[in-house]
N, C-alpha and C positions, 0 to 999 in steps of 0.2 A: 639446447633440445640435443646438440648432436655433444654436449657431456653425462648427459642423461645417457642416452645411447651405447658409450664408452662404457659408464658408472655398469650401466649391466649386464656389459660383457664382462668386466672385472667381476661381478658379484656372482654370474653363473661360471666362471674359472673357479674363484674363491672356494666357492660353497660346496664343491664337489667332495666325495669323503675323503678324499687321499688327501688333498690340498688341505682340508679343514684338519687334519689329523697332526699333517707337520706344521702346519700353526700352532697347533695346541702342544705340539713338540717344542718348539721353538721359545714359546711362551712359557713353559714349565723351565726351560733350561736356562732362558733367560732370568727369569725368576730366581733359579737355584743359585745360579753362578754372580747374580746380584747381591745375595746376601750372603754367599762366601765370600769373606773377603782378601782381596787381592787378586783376585781371577778376576774379574772384569771382562765382557765383551770381546775385545779385541784378541785375547789370549784365547777365548773360547770361540770364536769363528774361524783362529788359524786351527784350530786344532784339528775342527770339525771339516774343515777345507776337505781334505781327504776324501772322510767320508759321504760328501754332495756327489761324487764319481757316480756313482751305481743309483742315485736318485734322478728322476725327469728335471727339466730345468726349473719349473714354475715352482715344482715342491722344493727345490731345494732352496733360493732364494726367498720363498716365503717364510720358508723354517730359518734360516741367516737371518730377516729381517726380523724376527720375532724375538729371536735373541738379543738383537741390538736395542729396540725399545722395550724390550722385557727385564732388560738391568737396570733398566733406570726404576722401576716402581721394585725391584727386590731389594736395590740398593738404598732405598729410604726406610727400609723396615728394620734396618739390624741399627742405621741412622742413628732412630727415634729409641728402639730399646737396649741397645747395646752400647750405644755410643760409639759403633767401629763400621764409620760408611764403607758400605759392600762395594760398592762402584766409584770413581774419580766424582763423577758427578754428584754426588750426595755427602761431601764433604761436608758441605755448606747447610745442609739440612741435619748433620747432625749438630750446630752449634746452638739452633731454640728447639729441634724436636727431641732430643734427649732431655733440656730441663724441662720441657712438657713434661716428657715421661717420669721426669722425676717429683714433682709436682699433682700425677696422680693422674693427669693429661695425655695419657699415651694412647687411647684410644682415639680423642678428639686429633690428636696429632696425625693418627695411621689413616684417619678417614680423610683428613684434611687434604697427604699425599697422595692417597688413589683417586679423591676428585678428582683434584688440580690435575695431575699425570691425565686421566680419562680424557676431562675435558679440551685439554690442551691436544693429546695427539688425536684426539676427533676434530679437531679446529686445523690441526697442522697437515693432516692429510686430505682438508678438503682446498688447502692451500692450496697443496702439491698438484690435486686434480685437476683444480682453476689453472696453474699456472703450466702445465705441461706440456700443451699443444701450441698457445704460443710461444713459447721458450723454442718447441722441438721446430716449428718453422722457422723462428727466425735461425737456429743451430744450420737448415740447409744453404744459408747464405754462407758459411764460415768456408774460405780456404784456409790452406799450409800454412798462412801468414796470420789470419786472424786465432788459429786453433793454438801456435806457438806462442802469438802473444798472452793469449787465455791463460796460457800456462806456464806464463810467466808471473802473471797476475795471480793468479792461485798459490804459486811458491812464497811469492814475496808476502800473500798474506796469513799463508801457514806461519814466516818467521813471524810477523807484526803479533796475530792472537795468538800465538806461543806462551806459554808460563814461561817465566824465569830468561834467563841470559839471552837478548838478543845475541851475542856473536854465537855463543855453545847452538842456538836454534839454526842459522845460517851454518855453521859446522856440519852439522848435523843434515841439513839439505845436501848441502855439498858433498859430502859422504856418501849419499842415498843415490845420488847421479853418478857419482865415480861407479858406484856398485853394479849399477844399471846400465853400464856401457860393457861390462864385463862379457864375452864369448866372442861369437862370428861375425864379423861387419858385415851387414846384409848388401852392400855395396859393392865391396872389394871379395868379399870371400873368406878373410884371413880374420884368425884368430887376432883377438889381442885381450891383454891381463888377464889371461888364462895360464900363463907359468905353465904352459905345456901339457896341464891335468886334462886328459883327454874329457873326463866328465863336466869339465868348466866350459867349453869350446860351444855350450847351447845357452853358458850364461849360470848365474848363480840362480838356483829356483824359489820362486817366490816364498814359498809353504818354508822351507829350510829359514829364511829368513826373520818370518814372519815369527813360527813358532818360537825362534831362536830367542827373539827380542822380546817376544810380547807373552810367551810360556814358560820359557824354562829360565829366564831373567827375573820373572816373576815370583817364579817357587823360589827360587834362590834368595830374590830378598826378602820375601814374607817369611822364611825359614829362620832369617837371622833378625825377626823381630819378636819379642813377646810382651803382650801386651795383658792387662788382668781385663777380666770381664764382669758386670754387675749390671744384671738383666733386669729387665722391668716390665716380663710377661706378665708378672700374677696383675698386674696395674692396668690390665687392657680389660676394663669393664663396660663402658657408655662408648662407644663410639660417632654415636650422633653428636653433632657440635650445638649448640645452644644458637639462638637468634642474633646474638650479638658476634658470636663465632660466625656465622654466615655473615655478615656485617661486611666485617673484617676482613673476611678472607677472599670475597669475591673479585674484588679491586684488585687484590693481587695477585690471582689466577689468572683474570684477564691480561695486567700487566705482564706478568711474566708469560703467559702465551706467545705475546705482539711480542716479546724480547726475543723468546726463544726461538719463533718463526723466523726472525728476520737473520740471526746470529746463526740459525743451523746452515742457512744457505751461502755464506761466505767461507771463503778456503780458509782452513786453518779453525774454523768456530767448533761447533758442536756442544754436545751437551756440557761438559764442566764452564766452557765458558761463559755459557748461558746463564748456568745456575748461578755464576759468581757476579755478572753484571746486574743479574734480578734480586739479586741479595742484596748488592750496593745500591740500584735505586729505591730498592721500600725502605731501607736504612735511614736513605736520604729525604723522602718523601712522607714517610707514615706520622701520623700524629701520635705513632705510640713509641717512638725512636729509644725512650728511653727502657723500654721492656728488650730489646733487641740482647742476644746473649743470656736473655733469664727467664725467656719461653715465649717469646713473639709468634705469633701465630702466621704473620706475614712472612716471620724467616722461613716458616715451612712452606705456605703456599706459592710464593713467588718463584722459589728453587726449584722446585718440583714440576712445577707447569712449565718452567723455559726450558729445565733439561731434555723432557720430553717431547715438547715441540719442536725444540731443536732437532732431536734425532730422526724425526720422521720428516722435516724439511731437507735437511741433509742429503736427502735423494734427491731431492729437484736436480743442483746440474751433475748428479752421478745420471739420470735416468735421460736427462732433457740433450745433455750438452758431453757425457761420457767423461766428464771430468773429476775424479773423487774428490771432496772437500776437505775428506779429514782420514785418520786413518785406517776407520770401519769404512768409510766405502772407497777405501782402496783395497781392502781385504773383499770387496762385494764384486771391484773388478776382476779379481782373482777368480772366486767363484763363476763370474760370467765369462772369464777366458776357458775354464775347465770345459764349460758345455757351450764352447762354439759361440758363444755369443758376443759380438761387438758393440761395447757399453755407446748408446749414443744417440741422437735423434733417430735413426734407421729400424731401431727397434719397436719403435710406437707401429711404424709403417709394414716391418717385418714381421711384426710376433706380438701383434696386439693383446692376443690372450694373454700373454705373459707382463705386458706392460701394466694394462689396468687390472690385471687378476693380483697381481703383488699391492697398486694399492689399495684395490676391495678389500686384500686382506688384513690389511694395520688396522679400518675398525673394526673386523671382526676379531683382531687379536688384540685388542683395548678393551672389547667386553670379556675377553676371554679372562684378561689382565686382570682387570677390577673384580671378577667373580672369585680367581683364581686365589688375589693376594689378602683380602680383609679376612675372608673364613678360615683363612688356613694359616692367620698368624702364628699360630701355636706352633707349627708343623716346621714352619720356614725358619723359628727361631732355636728349636731345637737342632739342628743340624750344625749349628755351631756348637755343637757340642762334642763331634767325630773330630778327634785329636789331630794334629796335622801331620805327626809321624804318619799314619794310615791312610791320610787323602793324599798327600804330595806324591811317593811312589808311586800310588794308581795312575796317577795322572801322567807324570813323567812315561812310563809305561804304553800309556794311550798312545803320549804324544809320540812315542819312536815307531809304535806301529804304524800310526798315520803318516809320518814320513817317509817310512821305509815301503809304505805302498803305491806313494807315486810313481815314484821309475824304478823299483824293486832294487835298488841297491843300496849298500851299507854307507855310500861316501856322504848322503843327502845327510844323514844320524849324524856323522862328526861333523858336517856343516854345520848344521842343527845347534850342535854342543857347542862350538866355536861361538855363533854368532850368541849363542844366552851366555856366554862368561861375559864377551863384549856389552850386550843388554846390562847385565847386571854391574860390570864397572862404568857403564856409562850412567846409570841411575844413582851410583853413589859419588860419582861427579857433577851432580843435579844435570843432566843434558838428558830432556826427553827424547824417547825414542820413534816417535811420530810423524815428528818433521822427516826423517830418515827413511821411513816407510813411504811416505810420499814420494820424497825423491825418488826414491828406488822405482817406481810405480810409472811417475812421469817422465822420468829421463828417459826412456826409450822412443818414449812415444815421443818429445819436445823432439830428440835428434832426429827420428824419421817425418814430422811436420819442418822441420828446419831444413833439411836436405831437399824434400818438394819442394818448399818456397823457393830453395834457391835455384832449382832445375827450370822451373817455369819461367825463373826472372831471369834464366841465364846468367848467375853469379850476382843478380844487383842487390847487395843490401837493403836499398832504399824502398824495397817493397812491402819492406814491414811497416812504412812510414806514408807511404804514398797510400795504401788503401783507409778508408776512412777509420772502419771499424777496428781493425789492427792497431793505427794510431791511437784510437782512443782508448785501449786496454791497455796499452805500452804507456800513455800518459796517466792512466786511473792506479799503474802500479805506480812509476814515480813520484804521485801527489799520496801516497801509501808510505813511501820511506820518507819522504820528507817531510809528514806529518808526525811517524811518530817520536822523528829527532828534534821536535820540539819541547823545550824544557818541561811544560806544564802536562804536554799527552806523556811525556815516557814517567812522569811521577804519577800520575795517576793511573796508568795501565802497570806499573809496578805494585801500587797500592790494591789492586784488583785481584790480585795473586796471592795477597798476604791479608786475608781476613781474617781476625783471631777467635 
């Protein structure tokens, strides 16, 4: 009964004209950046963070959330019709979706992707609403020691679930932690690692790091790539699947929704990992495994359901514990901080309209997206005809204006350019930027909770092992490390990210 009352409050907040408008804007922008290859939700949210200063907190978070899950819809459109994944989670969709388009079944593939995303999004939002209250109540039992141990588990999870080399993921996490320590020591008041630069005494700006590593770096990376595009827009005729298609897609959608809902909550998980995992599962369990890579409908239904479910359940640890499980949620922490909102369990009690309004907006957003995507496929694909030479200078100008308006200083622009160059170099070296951003956000928080635990225990390090909840989290972290070191698990992990 309490859940129904909370959802009623959420819908009364989300259904105001202002919040509906910003939800629609978020969904349109999400679809747009999902369609345009190379941008992605991380870069776009990083670019738009300064713009949210002028918005009310609820409207700003609803819009940014819409961009995130909207990108999962848009990315599938170009993956199917043009064989260009607009978003990293859509890489797997392109494998069978594009082959379906080549066989004249582009409409069915698009319907499958849209319906799977809609179903998974609705179920995942229900999961988020159901687990919000009990997890928030559990979070109130957390002290500084428990929060520190939870963040250790989060960072280890981010390393284990990151694609590519474990060593590189660890290096990026450590670099992020070090960058987060730049600024003034909160206890002694002395500047550290600031190189006597006055602008760095308050620390490195979150917007500069995020926009440089994801905005500028993505632009440079995409300008260095040239791809031939063959579209199948003219083959989008019949969107409605037949009875056999429905029979084959529904079990895949259910499995994808389950996998995505679970992996979205895990630290370091998120939409790309969920999509890869769902595709691997479908390939191994389907009766039609021989069709995979040649246009199997399960290869579209499973991953598309998984990536959308994961994008929405990733809000669970952010809203209930205040811990971002992936890079996009780290940006959401930045957005909440801009509006003086401390992410965590207290949001539910101090600002219930924001908490439940954001959850309710996800149902509304999913409905908007299914209406936006299927009838307007032609419009979205035509956006690909915009030459990069016109598109990216405009994005760069917008980025620079956004960075400048945060502190009204050109130093932040120089810093963003520096992180952009670093981000581009990391991409070429095969290093993911997402673990760095997680480390950058969690570093100062970890230091704060560690120091608090030390003060309360009078310098006794055993406080992290004497408290049952903290000990349980550290044991879970140690088990994760041991499991990933097993040869069989290591091999499976590597294969999961190298799907042909």
